[in-house]
KOLTI-968818 format. One record per residue (C-alpha): residue number from 1; residue in three letters; x, y, z. Coordinates in steps of 0.1 Angstrom, whole numbers, plus 5000, padded with zeros to 4 digits. Layout:
# KOLTI-968818
+-----+-----+------+------+------+
|   n | res |    u |    v |    w |
+-----+-----+------+------+------+
| NUM | ALA |    X |    Y |    Z |
...
+-----+-----+------+------+------+
//
This chain:
# KOLTI-968818
+-----+-----+------+------+------+
|   n | res |    u |    v |    w |
+-----+-----+------+------+------+
|   1 | MET | 5068 | 4840 | 4922 |
|   2 | ARG | 5085 | 4867 | 4897 |
|   3 | TYR | 5081 | 4903 | 4915 |
|   4 | ARG | 5086 | 4931 | 4888 |
|   5 | TYR | 5070 | 4966 | 4877 |
|   6 | ALA | 5038 | 4963 | 4859 |
|   7 | THR | 5026 | 4974 | 4827 |
|   8 | GLU | 4998 | 4991 | 4811 |
|   9 | SER | 4990 | 4958 | 4801 |
|  10 | ASP | 4984 | 4944 | 4833 |
|  11 | ALA | 4954 | 4969 | 4843 |
|  12 | ALA | 4926 | 4949 | 4838 |
|  13 | ALA | 4942 | 4922 | 4860 |
|  14 | LEU | 4951 | 4951 | 4888 |
|  15 | ALA | 4916 | 4962 | 4888 |
|  16 | GLY | 4902 | 4931 | 4893 |
|  17 | LEU | 4923 | 4915 | 4922 |
|  18 | PHE | 4922 | 4955 | 4938 |
|  19 | ALA | 4878 | 4955 | 4936 |
|  20 | ALA | 4883 | 4916 | 4947 |
|  21 | ASN | 4896 | 4931 | 4977 |
|  22 | HIS | 4876 | 4967 | 4983 |
|  23 | HIS | 4863 | 4976 | 5016 |
|  24 | ASP | 4830 | 4974 | 5000 |
|  25 | ALA | 4831 | 4940 | 4983 |
|  26 | LEU | 4839 | 4922 | 5016 |
|  27 | THR | 4820 | 4914 | 5048 |
|  28 | ARG | 4824 | 4923 | 5076 |
|  29 | GLU | 4839 | 4885 | 5085 |
|  30 | GLN | 4857 | 4884 | 5053 |
|  31 | ARG | 4872 | 4923 | 5063 |
|  32 | ALA | 4882 | 4909 | 5097 |
|  33 | ALA | 4898 | 4880 | 5086 |
|  34 | GLN | 4917 | 4892 | 5054 |
|  35 | GLY | 4918 | 4926 | 5053 |
|  36 | PHE | 4908 | 4952 | 5025 |
|  37 | VAL | 4921 | 4982 | 5007 |
|  38 | GLN | 4901 | 5014 | 4998 |
|  39 | GLY | 4897 | 5038 | 4976 |
|  40 | SER | 4892 | 5039 | 4937 |
|  41 | PHE | 4918 | 5022 | 4917 |
|  42 | GLY | 4902 | 5015 | 4885 |
|  43 | ALA | 4922 | 5003 | 4851 |
|  44 | ASP | 4925 | 5035 | 4843 |
|  45 | THR | 4936 | 5050 | 4869 |
|  46 | LEU | 4962 | 5016 | 4874 |
|  47 | ARG | 4972 | 5022 | 4838 |
|  48 | ALA | 4988 | 5054 | 4843 |
|  49 | MET | 4999 | 5044 | 4878 |
|  50 | ALA | 5018 | 5016 | 4859 |
|  51 | ALA | 5031 | 5037 | 4830 |
|  52 | ALA | 5044 | 5057 | 4860 |
|  53 | GLY | 5064 | 5035 | 4874 |
|  54 | GLU | 5046 | 5032 | 4902 |
|  55 | LEU | 5032 | 4997 | 4905 |
|  56 | LEU | 5049 | 4964 | 4917 |
|  57 | VAL | 5034 | 4932 | 4909 |
|  58 | ALA | 5037 | 4892 | 4921 |
|  59 | ASP | 5029 | 4875 | 4897 |
|  60 | ASP | 5028 | 4833 | 4893 |
|  61 | GLY | 5051 | 4828 | 4854 |
|  62 | GLN | 5016 | 4815 | 4844 |
|  63 | GLY | 4998 | 4848 | 4836 |
|  64 | ARG | 4980 | 4849 | 4870 |
|  65 | ILE | 4988 | 4885 | 4890 |
|  66 | ALA | 4994 | 4875 | 4926 |
|  67 | GLY | 4994 | 4909 | 4943 |
|  68 | LEU | 5001 | 4938 | 4936 |
|  69 | LEU | 5017 | 4973 | 4955 |
|  70 | ALA | 5017 | 5012 | 4948 |
|  71 | LEU | 5046 | 5032 | 4954 |
|  72 | SER | 5044 | 5067 | 4950 |
|  73 | VAL | 5054 | 5100 | 4961 |
|  74 | ALA | 5022 | 5114 | 4983 |
|  75 | ALA | 5031 | 5148 | 4976 |
|  76 | ASP | 5030 | 5144 | 4938 |
|  77 | MET | 4996 | 5137 | 4938 |
|  78 | ALA | 4969 | 5162 | 4921 |
|  79 | ASP | 4937 | 5147 | 4937 |
|  80 | PRO | 4951 | 5128 | 4966 |
|  81 | PRO | 4924 | 5104 | 4988 |
|  82 | ALA | 4914 | 5119 | 5014 |
|  83 | ALA | 4931 | 5094 | 5036 |
|  84 | VAL | 4965 | 5102 | 5018 |
|  85 | ALA | 4958 | 5137 | 5024 |
|  86 | GLY | 4952 | 5130 | 5057 |
|  87 | LEU | 4985 | 5117 | 5064 |
|  88 | LEU | 5002 | 5147 | 5042 |
|  89 | ARG | 4984 | 5171 | 5065 |
|  90 | ALA | 4992 | 5151 | 5097 |
|  91 | GLN | 5031 | 5145 | 5087 |
|  92 | ALA | 5042 | 5174 | 5107 |
|  93 | ASP | 5032 | 5158 | 5138 |
|  94 | LEU | 5039 | 5121 | 5130 |
|  95 | LEU | 5075 | 5111 | 5138 |
|  96 | TRP | 5104 | 5090 | 5121 |
|  97 | ARG | 5130 | 5086 | 5142 |
|  98 | GLY | 5132 | 5113 | 5165 |
|  99 | ARG | 5123 | 5141 | 5130 |
| 100 | PRO | 5087 | 5152 | 5121 |
| 101 | LEU | 5076 | 5132 | 5086 |
| 102 | SER | 5076 | 5166 | 5072 |
| 103 | GLU | 5114 | 5168 | 5069 |
| 104 | VAL | 5122 | 5131 | 5059 |
| 105 | PRO | 5122 | 5122 | 5020 |
| 106 | TRP | 5096 | 5095 | 5021 |
| 107 | LEU | 5074 | 5074 | 4999 |
| 108 | LEU | 5038 | 5063 | 5003 |
| 109 | TYR | 5037 | 5019 | 5001 |
| 110 | GLY | 5002 | 5011 | 4994 |
| 111 | PRO | 4976 | 4997 | 4990 |
| 112 | VAL | 4992 | 4966 | 4989 |
| 113 | VAL | 4968 | 4938 | 4980 |
| 114 | VAL | 4977 | 4894 | 4978 |
| 115 | GLY | 4950 | 4877 | 4956 |
| 116 | ALA | 4928 | 4850 | 4977 |
| 117 | ALA | 4948 | 4817 | 4956 |
| 118 | PHE | 4983 | 4833 | 4965 |
| 119 | ARG | 4977 | 4844 | 5004 |
| 120 | GLY | 5003 | 4825 | 5025 |
| 121 | ARG | 5030 | 4820 | 5003 |
| 122 | GLY | 5050 | 4849 | 5011 |
| 123 | VAL | 5041 | 4874 | 4982 |
| 124 | ALA | 5034 | 4906 | 5004 |
| 125 | ARG | 5063 | 4900 | 5018 |
| 126 | GLY | 5083 | 4895 | 4984 |
| 127 | LEU | 5061 | 4926 | 4971 |
| 128 | PHE | 5076 | 4948 | 5008 |
| 129 | GLY | 5111 | 4933 | 5001 |
| 130 | ARG | 5114 | 4946 | 4962 |
| 131 | ALA | 5093 | 4979 | 4975 |
| 132 | VAL | 5125 | 4986 | 4999 |
| 133 | GLU | 5147 | 4977 | 4973 |
| 134 | ALA | 5132 | 5001 | 4947 |
| 135 | ALA | 5130 | 5029 | 4969 |
| 136 | ALA | 5169 | 5027 | 4978 |
| 137 | GLY | 5183 | 5060 | 4967 |
| 138 | ARG | 5149 | 5073 | 4961 |
| 139 | ALA | 5138 | 5079 | 5002 |
| 140 | GLU | 5144 | 5075 | 5038 |
| 141 | ALA | 5114 | 5060 | 5047 |
| 142 | LEU | 5085 | 5037 | 5031 |
| 143 | VAL | 5052 | 5050 | 5047 |
| 144 | ALA | 5016 | 5034 | 5049 |
| 145 | PHE | 4986 | 5042 | 5066 |
| 146 | ILE | 4960 | 5014 | 5082 |
| 147 | GLU | 4928 | 5017 | 5096 |
| 148 | ALA | 4914 | 5012 | 5124 |
| 149 | GLY | 4900 | 4979 | 5121 |
| 150 | ASN | 4918 | 4965 | 5097 |
| 151 | ALA | 4936 | 4940 | 5119 |
| 152 | PRO | 4950 | 4917 | 5093 |
| 153 | SER | 4967 | 4946 | 5080 |
| 154 | TRP | 4988 | 4951 | 5111 |
| 155 | ARG | 4994 | 4919 | 5115 |
| 156 | VAL | 5010 | 4919 | 5081 |
| 157 | HIS | 5025 | 4951 | 5079 |
| 158 | VAL | 5039 | 4958 | 5119 |
| 159 | ASP | 5040 | 4925 | 5136 |
| 160 | ALA | 5055 | 4903 | 5107 |
| 161 | PHE | 5072 | 4932 | 5083 |
| 162 | GLY | 5085 | 4949 | 5112 |
| 163 | MET | 5069 | 4985 | 5104 |
| 164 | THR | 5072 | 5010 | 5128 |
| 165 | PRO | 5035 | 5032 | 5140 |
| 166 | LEU | 5042 | 5070 | 5138 |
| 167 | GLY | 5011 | 5077 | 5154 |
| 168 | GLU | 4970 | 5079 | 5143 |
| 169 | TYR | 4951 | 5109 | 5122 |
| 170 | THR | 4918 | 5108 | 5113 |
| 171 | VAL | 4896 | 5122 | 5081 |
| 172 | SER | 4856 | 5122 | 5083 |
| 173 | GLY | 4853 | 5109 | 5108 |
| 174 | ARG | 4876 | 5076 | 5102 |
| 175 | THR | 4906 | 5065 | 5122 |
| 176 | TYR | 4939 | 5058 | 5103 |
| 177 | GLN | 4973 | 5047 | 5120 |
| 178 | ALA | 5006 | 5057 | 5098 |
| 179 | VAL | 5037 | 5030 | 5099 |
| 180 | ALA | 5068 | 5032 | 5087 |
| 181 | ALA | 5097 | 5010 | 5076 |
| 182 | PRO | 5137 | 5020 | 5067 |
| 183 | VAL | 5144 | 5021 | 5027 |
+-----+-----+------+------+------+
//
């Protein structure tokens, strides 16, 4: 598996991967088994994120994108999605190593998604490792949010990768857990 920054030409494949794993495209059973992503990430959005150097990808060396991970500065988003805006509002109440998150330089980790054919092969772990490397010198922590009920994401990020829970916040009746990892 090869880990690299996405290019603008990856946008269509990334959009397809994202759409196939979106909350609304999956059954309740699929969401419970594999987790899900949320938000609006079409080809144009992903192309712009790739151009800005905000997307990491795993490719199988044969032209197939196995996974993607966004790594961005949440505070710089012109129109952040509701869950990100909620995280930004809550950061004074979320503690990272005894300090309010609002006082810590951090990067938003996610969304992250791995294609069904590539699950169980270490792709998510490879993307996580690459994100930590890419954030060195730019941030003290990588911060993600996991929607309540997304147990597969919790198992990967908290149980397997060791991300630390920072606290909960709620947006429009949906509860999220902020988690972080050191850079």
